[in-house]
Residue, then its C-alpha position, 0 to 999 in steps of 0.5 A: m642670591n643667598a638662601i638662609v639655611d636653618n640648621t636647627i634640629d627640632f627632635d632629640p637625636r638620642d630618642s629615635q621615637t622623635w626622629p622624622a620619617w625622612i632625615t636630612p644629612m645634616e640631621a643625621t650628623a647630630i644623630l650619628r655624631l659624625s661630620l657631614s662629609t662622612v655622612r655623605w660618603l656613607m650615603v654615596s658608598g651605599k653603606l647608609r641607604s638614602r633617596k633623592f627627592g629632586k636635588q636633595r637626599r634624605i635618609p629613611k628613619e629605618a635605614l638610619l636605625d639599621f645602620v646604628e644597629q649594625k655598628n653596635 
């Protein structure tokens, strides 16, 4: 059975005030303007903090803000 995946993002990636508290890797691609494989590599390597919820990974908003600050 194939699941339907909704890849729409209902926030402004340029405005951190609109970001959700926990961000999916797909949402992080829009914010960071990187590929999904790069975002996953950053999470696995520990350069971008993330947490597993069951089988899914989420990135805390604070971790993404810290990552963006380090790159500037």
